[in-house]
N, C-alpha and C positions, 0 to 999 in steps of 0.2 A: 904552778909551784909555789909551796907554800912557804911563807916568811915568819921566822919566830924572833920577837925581839925580847930579848933578855936584859932585866933592869938589874941593878945592883941590890942585892937583898943581902941581909945578915949571913952568916955563916950557918946559923942554926936553921934559918929558915930554908935556906938551900937543902939543907939536910932533909928536912920535911918534905920539901918538894921532890927529892928524889925518891924517898921510899915513905910514902903518907899511909898512915895505918888505915885510913879510910878507903883507900884504893885497894889495899890487900882484902879488906872484907868485902868489898863489893865484888871482886872477883871470884871469892872463894865458892858460891853456890854452884859454878860450872864446871868444876872440878869432878872427876868420877872417884866416886868412894866406894867402898865395899857393900855399902848398904843398898844401893840402888842398881848395882851392878847385875844383869841378865834379866831385867824387866820387860825390855822390848822383845827378846826372843819368846817371852811367855805370852805377851799379846800377840804375836805372830801366830804361834801355834795353836792359840785359841780361835782366832780367827779362820786359821786354816781348818781347824775340826769342824766348825759350825760349818764352813763352806761344803766341806766333804759330805757331812751331813745331808746338806741340801742337795748336792748333786747325787747322793746315793739315793734318797727319796724321790727325785726325779726320775732316775735311771730306773729305779723300782716300777714307778708308775707307769714310764713308756714301756717297759717291758711287759707289764700287765696290759695295758692298751692292745700292744702288738699281739700278744698272745689272743685277746678278747677279738680283736679284729680278725685273725687267723681264723678263729672257731666260727665266727660269723660268717667268713667268705666261705669256708668248708660247707657250713650249713647251707648257704646259696647254693653253692655248687651242687651239692648232693641233691636239694630240691629241683634243681634244673635238670640233673640227670633223670630224677623219677619223671620229669615232665615230659622229657623226650620219650621215654617208655611209653606215657600214655598216649603222647601225638603220633606214634608209631603205630599202636594198637588201633587207634581210631582211624588212621590212614588206611589199615588193612580192612578193619569193619566198614569204611565207606566204600572201599573196592568190592569188598565181599562181605555183605550183610550176615553172612551165616558165620563168620569168624569169631571162635571164642578159643581160650587155651584151656578151659576145664568143662567138662561137660558137653553139651552140644546147644545149638541156638534156639533149640524147639522146647526143650524141657527145662524148667526153672531149677536151678541147684542151690542146696544150702551149705555145702563146704566146697573144697578145693581138692576132694579126694580122687577126681577122675579126669586125668589129663587128657586133653583132646589131641589126636592125631593132625599133624599139619601136613598137606598135600601139595601146597603151593604158596610162596611168599610173593607179594606184589611191590613190597617195600625192599630195596636194596640197599647195600652200604654205599655211603659216599664218604667225599674227604671230610675228616673230623667225626664221622659216625661210623661204628662197626657193629654189625648185627651177626648174632651167631646161628640164627636161622635154625632152632633146635628140630627134630623130628615129630615132638610132642610135648605138651605141658608149656611151661612158662615161657615169656617172650623176653630174651635177654639181649644184651649188647653194652657197649660203653662209647663215650665221648671224649675226644681228646681236644684241649684248648691248644690252638695252633703256635702262639707265642710261647707260652710256658710250658707246652708240653704235659701239662696235667691231665691226668687220665681219670674220669668219675664212671664208675661201672652202674648199670640199672637192671633190675630184675621186674617184669610187667606180668600180670595175670588178669584176666577178665572171664566172668560166668555172668549167664542170666539168672536173673533173680526173682523171686515169685512176687507178683502184682496182681490186684483185682481188676476185673473186668468190669468197666461202667456199661450197663446196659442202657444207660440214656444216648450213647454216642455209638453211631455207625461207622463213622469214617475211620475210627482208632481202635484198635485192638490193644486195650492197656494191659492185658496179660503178657503180649508179646512186646513190650515195648521199653523195658528197663535192665539195665545191665551194671554190675559192680566191677569197677575197675582199681586195682590195688597196685601201686609201683613204689620200688624202694631204690633210693639212689645212694651210692655210697663213693666216698672219696677220702682215701686214708682209713682211720678209724671213726669217722663221722658218718651216720647213717640217718636218714630222712625219708618217711613213708607218706606216701599221698594216697589217700582213698576218694574215689568219685563215683556217684552214681550218674550213669550216661542213659539220656532219654534218645531213643531211637524213633525216627518218623519217615514214613515214605510218600512219594508223590502221590499213592492212590488215596490218600486223604483229601486231595483236592478236586475240586471240578475245574477251576481255574486258577494257575499259577504263573506268576511272572517274577523274574529276578531283576527287572527294571520297573518300568511304569505299566501297570495293568489298567488299560484305558477300555472300559466296558462299552463305549459309544460305538466301537467297530462291529458290535453285536446287530445294529440296526441296519436299514431304516424299519419302523414298525410304525405303520401308519394309523391303524386303527385300533390294535389292542398291542399293550405292551409285550416286550418279548419276556420270555421265562427263563430264568436259571434255577434249576432245581437240585435240592441236597447238596451235599459236600460242602467242602471249606473253599473259600476264596482268598488268595494271598497275592500281594503285590509288594515287594521288597523295598522299593524306593518310594513307591506312591500307588494310591489307588483312585484312579478318577472315572467319577459316575458322571457320563455326559450323553449325548445324543445326535444321532447323525443327521443335522439339519434341523430347522425349526418345526418341521411336521413329524418328526419321530417321536412316538410316545413314552420312547424309553424304556428301561428294563426293570422287571421284577424280580424278587428274590424268594424263593419259597422252600420252607424245610431247610433252611441254611443253619449249619451248626457252628460256623465261625466266620467272620469278617474280619481280616486283621492285617496290619501293616507295622513294621519298625518305623515307618515314615510317617506320611500325612495321607489324610483321606480329604479328597476335592470332590465337589458336588456341584452340578448345575441346576439341579431340581429336586424336590423332595421325593426319594425313592421309597418304595413300598418294600417293607421286610417282614417275612414271616419266618420263625425259626423253628426248631425241631420239635420243641415243647408247646407249640401254638401260638406262643408269644408273637405279637405283631405290632407294627407302628411304621413312622417314617422317619428315614435319616434325613435331618434339616441339611437342605441345601449350603448351610455354612460351613459344615463339615468340619476338620481340624482347625480352621481358623478363629472359631470361637469355643474355646476348651469349656467354657461355663455351659453352654447349651449343647455340647455333645452328648449324644445318648449312647451310652454303652450297651443298653439292654440287658441288664444284668439278669442272671438266672437264679432264681431262689425258691427255697423249698423251706417251708416251717419258719418262716422269717430269717434263713439263713443265707447269704449270697454264695452259691455254688461257684459262680464265674461270671464272666463278661462274654456277650455275643460278639459285639464289635468293638475292635481295640484299634488305636491308633499308637504312634510312638510316645505321645504325651500321656496316655492312659494305660501304658503296660504292654504294648505291642511288642512281641519278641521276635528276634530274628530265626527264621526258619529256613534258612539258605541250604540248598541242596548242592553235594559237590558236582565239579565237573566230570563228564562221562570217562570213563576209560576203556578204550575198546579192546584191550587185551582181555578183559574180562569174559566178552563175547567170542574172540577170535580164538582164546585158548579154553573155551569152556570144555569141561569133562563129560559132566553130567547135565545136559545131554552134549554130545559133541556136534559142533555147528554144521550148518550146510553153508558151503562157501559158494558165493555168487560172484563171478567176475565176468570179463568182456569173452571168456572162453568156456565157461561152465556150461553144462549139460543138463537141463531141469526140466521138466514137462510143465509147460506155461512160461518157461523164461525165455525170452528172444529179444533181439534189439528191435526198439520201435522206430517208427518214422515221425512219430511225436516229438516235437521239440518244445521247451520253455521259451516264449517270445523273448525274454529278455536275456536269455543266453541260447540262441539258436545253433551255436557250433557244438554244445555239450551234446554228446550221444546219451539217450536215456533208455533203460531196459524194461520191458514188460513183464510183470510177474502176475500172471492170472491163474488164479486158483479154480476157476471154472465154477459152475451153479449148482452142483450136487452136494448138497449139505451133509456131513457125516460128524460124527463125534467119538474118534477112536480114543484109546487109552494114552496116546502118545504126548510127550511133552518136547518141543521141537524149537531150535534156535537157527535162526538164517543170519549169515554173516554177508553184507554185502560191501564190495569197495566200488561199486558203480551206481549211478542214480537209479531209483527205482520208481516204477508207475505200477501200482499195486489195486487190484481189484478181486472179488470172487469170494469163496467159501474156503478156508482153511480147513482140512479134514481133521484138525487135532483138537483135542481138549483144550491144550495150552500152546500158544506159540509166541516167540520172541521174534521180532525182525530188527537187526541192528544194521544201519547203513552209514557207511563213513561220508555220505553225500545227501543231497537232498531226496525226500520221499514224497511222491505224488499220491495221493489217493484219489483214484480216478474213476470209482464205481462204488455200488454197493459193497461192504466189506463186512464179512463174518456175519452175515444175515441170512438166517434160513428164507429161502424164497418161498416156501410153503407157510411159513408163519404169517398170518392174518394181520394187518394193520388197523386195529379196531381202536380209532381215537376216541377221546372224550369232547364234548362239544367244545368248536372253536379250534379243533386239532392241535390242542395243547399237548396231551399226553395219553399214552396208551391206556386202554380200559384194563388192560389184563397185564400182569407183571411178566417181563422177560425172563425165560429160564435157561439157565447154562445148561448145554447138552441137547436142548430140544429146540430153541430158538437162536443160540448163538453157542459160540464157545468162549475160551478167555485167550486174548490178543493183546498185544503190546508192542507198538511200533516205536523205536528210537532212532534218532538221526542226528549226526554232528552237524548237520545244516538245518534248514528248514523242513517243515513238513505241511505239504500244501493240500488244501481241499481243491481238486480238480475237477470241475463240473461241466469241462468243455465238451464231453460226448455223452448225450443224453442215452445211447445204446446201453452204456455199461453202467448207468444207476438207475435206468428206468426199464430195465429188460422184465422184472416182475410184473410191472403195471402194465407195459405193453403187451404182456401174454394176455391178461384179461381183456385188453382192450381189443387186441386181434380177434380173440374169441367172439366177441360181443359183434364187431363190425362184419367178420366173416357170416356169423350165423344171420345177421340182418340181410346181407346180401344172398344168402340161401332163401331166404324169405321173399325175394325178388324186389329188395329196393335198391336204388342207386347209391352212389357216392356222394352225390350232390348233396348240400346241406338243406335245399328247399325239400317241403313236404311232396312226396311222390307216390304216385299208385303202383304197385306191384305189376308186374310184367303182364301176369295172368289176368288183370282187370281190364287189359286193352283188347277186348272182343276175341281173346285167344290167340292174339297176332301179336309175338315178341317184337316184330318191327315197326308196328303201328304206333301213333303218337307223335309228338314234338321231340327230336333227339338232337343231341349236341354233338353228333360226329362219333359217338363211341357207345352208343345204345342206352344213355341216360336220357329218361323221360321228366319233362317239365310240364306235368299237369296239374292243374290245382286239385285239391282233396276235397272231396265232398265228405258230408257227415258220415256217411257209411264208412269211408275210409278212415277216419279218425277213430271210429267206434273198433274198426277191426284192427288199427294201429296198437289200440291199447291193449287188445287181446293179445297180439303178438309180443308187445312189451312183456305181458304177463307170463309168457311162455318163455322168452328170452331170459327174464328174472330166475326161472326155475331151472333153468337148463345152463346157463352162462354165468351169470353173477349172482347165486343164492348167498345169503348170510352164511358165514362159518366164523368160528371162533377157536379152532385147533388146527396145529400143522398136520394133524394125523386124520382129520376128515378132510372129503372132499364132497359135498352134497350136489354137484352138479349132475345134469342127466343126460343122455345121449340126444342129439338132434334127430327127429324123425320125419317122415312125410306129413304129419299132422302139424300143420302150421307153417312147413318149409316147402315153399313151391317147387324149389330147385331140386330137392330130394325126391320129391313125389313124381316130378317128371322123368328124373332119370330111373328111377325105380320102376316106371312104366314102361320103359324102352323093351320090347319083345324080347325074350329069352328062349330062343330056339336053340337046344342041342345038338342039332343037326346042322346047324348053319354055322357060320362064323362068328357068330356074336361072343363067343368066349375067347376067340384068337387075342393074342398079344396087342395086334394092330387094332383091333377093334376097341380093346380096353384101354389102350393108350390114347385113343382119341377121343374118349368120353368126356374128358374135361373141356372139349370144344362144342359141346351140345349147347344150343342156345339157352339153354335154362342156366347154365353156368356163367353167362356173359358178366354177371354184375360181381362174381368173385374173381373173374379172371382180369377184368377192368380194375378192381381194389389193388391188386398186386402188380399191374403194369407198369413198368417203369416209362415216364413221360418226362419231357423237357419244357413242357408248358405249365407256367406257375398255376395257372387257372385250374389244371387238372391234378398236379402233383399234391396241392395244398390239401386235398381230400382223399389222398391215396395212402397206402404205404408201399413205395414202389421196392421193387427186388430187380435189381438189374440184370442179372443172369437170368436168360430165357430157359435155359435147360433145367435150372433149379427150381423154377415157378412151375415147368410143366410136370416134372417129376412129382412135386408135393402136390399140385392140384389134381394129378391122376389118381393119386390115393385116395384123395377125397371123394372123387367121382366114381370110382370102382366101388367105394363102400356105399355109395348113395345106389347104384346100379343092383348090387348082389345083396345088400343087408336092408336096403330102405332106410338107413339110419348112418349118422357118424358117431361112432363111441367116442366117451370122453378120453381115453387112452390115444385115440387115433388122432384126435384134433390136438391133444398136447403134443404128440409127436410131430405133427405138421408144423405146428406153431413153432415149437423149438428149432426145427431144422431151419425155417424160414428167417427166425432171429438169429441164428448162429451166421446164416448167409449174409444178413443185413449187417451183423457185426464185423466180419470179414470184409465187406464192401467199404465200410467206414474206416476201418482200421489200416487195411493194406492199398486198397485202390486209392484214385487221385480224389481230392477232397471234391464232393459233387452234393450241392444243396437240394438236388431232386431227389434224393435217397429218402425213404420214410422216416428214418429217425429225425430228420431236421423238420418234419411238417407234422408231426402227430402229438406234441406235448400239449398244444392250446386245446384239442379235442379230448384228450386224456383228463385235462383239468375239467372242463366242462362236465365230462361223464362222471366224475369222481363228486363234483357237487349236485348233479341231478340224480343220482343212484348211488346214495352214501353207503348203503350197507355193503354191496357187492363190488364196487370198484375201489381201488386205492387211490389215495392223493398221491401227487407226483411226488416222490421223496427218495433221496439220497440218504441211505442208513448206513452209518459207520458205527459199529459196535467194537471199541478198542479204546486202550489208553494211551495216549499221544505225548512222546517227550521229544523235544528237538533243543538245540543248542544256539541257533543263529541269534545274533544281537538285533536290536530294531534297527531298521534302516528302512523308513519310510515317512510319507507325508504325515503331519500330525497338526492337530489344533487343539489347543488345551481348553476351547470351549464346545461349543455344540456346533462344530464345523462339520462339512459333509465330506472332507478329505480324508476322513479316518478310513485307513486301508487294513485288511486281513490278509493273510497267506492264501489267496484264492485265485483260481483261473478258470473263467469260462463265460458262455452266453455271449461271446463276441466273435465278430470275424477276424481270424489270424490263420495265415497260411501255415505258419511255424506249427501252430496246436492244431491245424488241420480241421478247425471248427468253423460253425457259423452261429449268429444269433437264432435261437429256437422257441422262444416263447414271445408273447404278446404283453402288452401292458396291464392286463388284466388277470394274467394267469400267476399263480403262485406255486413255487416249489419249495416243498420242506427239505432243509439240510439237518438232518437229525443225528446227532452224535451222542453216543451213550457212553460215557467214559470221561477221565480227566484229561485236560489240555494243558500241559506242563511246558513253559518256555524257560529254558536255565540261562540262556543268554551269555554263554561262555565263548562263542568262535565269531570272529568276524566275518561278515558278508558284505560283499561288493555290490550285488544288484540293489538299486533302489526302487522302492514300489510307490509309484503315484497314482494309482487306482485305475490304470489303463488296462489292465490284465483281466477285469472282471466287470461285468454289469450285473449287479446283485439288487437291483430295484425288485425283483422278483423272488428273491431267496428269503425264505421265513426260517431263521435257525432256533432249533430246539436242543438245548444242552441238558443233559440229564446225568448225574453221578451215578455210577456202577460200583456195588459193592463186592464184584468179583475179584479187584484187585487188592482187598485188604487182607493181610496175612492171616491164614488159615483158611483160605478160600478153597483148599483141597487140589483135586485133579484140575481145575480150571484156572491156578494161579499161575500165571505165565513165569518161565524161569528168568532169574536174575534182575530182579527189579531194584533199581539203586536204591539208596537209602541216605538220609543225613543223619547227624547226631547233634546235641546239645548236652552240654553240662549242668545236669540239675543241682548237683550237691557237690561240695568240694572242702577237703580237710586235710591238712598236713600235720604232721606230728613227728617228734624224735622215734629213731627206731635202733635196732641194735644188730651185732652180728648174727646172734641165733636167729632172729627172724628173716633176715637177709638169706641166710643158709636154708630156712625152711621153705622157701619157695622152689617148688617143683613142678 
């Protein structure tokens, strides 16, 4: 509370105090006057106007940004729609390499005036993707965004474009390699066009291809000379590993190679020798990709210009050449040609359930597909589609065959090789002297599997039949000369004082008498006769320079021909003729084919268990000796083929039996091939085919020079499931010759783990050669429906218009 003290002032002072003029002047400026009335309103309006201008500018800017962003979004969606069209077309082309929307896949086109008819589409509509599947011409459809329900249309077209063939490359046909793909995407009023050049590549370009790790150490072991990989391209998607099988393996050499590449890395444990298609050679250092500075790409140069690189890893420009997974529907729904379906109830000559089993899956039934041994080359192109595992061998009688199997495939013998074609090797049995000709020596064949493809050399009867033929001819003729089956030098029966029963015997008529000088000289003369009659040199499947066996030099033929022939007696009766093979002069050849369970005997024979079959075939020979005094070539071939057929049936269908001839003849065959080089064939399993399988790697592996490296092989082991026995000694070698590419796609999981126990391959010498049959443009011998991969070579996108979109027809 405020207290005021009022003193007594004069009256005048009080009046001044009541109304002081100074106070009135002091308060007057705060009074509203007409002069400054309304100024506050103007200021507020000015501020509002400035704020309004700022807000308008911000709104216009934001609206421009929104419009700009909306245009960019539409451009992006339009490009996405165009890319969807390109991916759909590429998927169709990967499934059907002949797919185009204009023109055809074989003749280059310069424009879009020839819409191509479409007989089948493999790509179907799915959620968010709708395809029109027109009957011809442009490929079209639309995509729908699930949340916003925005729809974008696309039209796509593809045609083959002209390109020049490079005469320096054998593995690639550049004139059949490039395609132009154009695609327009539309969303609302926005159009975007994508143009791309697509590069098509086939597995036929590759000698070896692996979409995981390609370890070349599994090709060994090569103890004396390095292994040879000849011609073609070699590719490993994740890595290429140059290694060896153990410390005594001499490794692998590469000759006439066109390309050695990986988008990953190259590792090596030794300095590998390379020779390239232009003759350039050198060694790839063991440092490999680990030292980019010393890594040699072996550039190909001409007139000072670098044309390309022969060896590439990921650091030096190696690009992906990944092939797509296999599509079984391509082969199952094939129209040209329509497939031959093989399943557990199919009826086809040579197709039947096998007693053979894979030792790692003994419960799985396998079916034999035997094409027989008569080579022909019809004009047909054939596709087989199998839902069951196949075990394949023989000579398909078609110019071109594709075998597609949903399961594993076992190549159990010579496949697609004319048995009459000679195997004239260069020195060291590295390569054939004469080129292999389609339609004469082989046809075009491709085997494709959704599982593994195995080399099954468990049964020598299936891959050494041709070699056994010459060996039987030789050993039969030797016994017709009077020699024994024993390996020791023997005197002919006729040398023992004319008494076939004289001399030391082993209980079966074999004589073990030391050979004097006169015997050695006569034996040389006998060998000269055998060379002329049994194993003369020939270099053509159309010629056979062999001569008949006559009484000159062949004592058994002479003795039978000397048997009296009295027309009035019973000498020409059937009983008499049937007994001729029992003549003592025929003792050696009877013994040779007689089945025995004594290892000291069956090791030197070719035992046939069926007594009836032996008697029938030997009687044919004996009758010919008696009536003609000779055994013609045609009759010998007939008898040998009949006996080999019987031997095959006994091995395949009867109980496994190590005493049978096939299990005891391979060592002798190898020694004959070394001693009589021109006329005898080296033991060889010959496979002429491109092989494509899908199983992933599931095997023991050593990233160094380990001995555990495993290939998909079965054989030369004791196995009740595979019905086989070891059949070669430590000094014998068998050539496993494969002409064609071996492609591992690695897209299908596999359960069975390979640890090397399924094969004993120390005797196996592998020879791999690339084959030009499978390059596009090979004509009648080109197998149907070879898969293909595609890479984008160039890419360009630009704005388009409604008029251009409508012009896609």
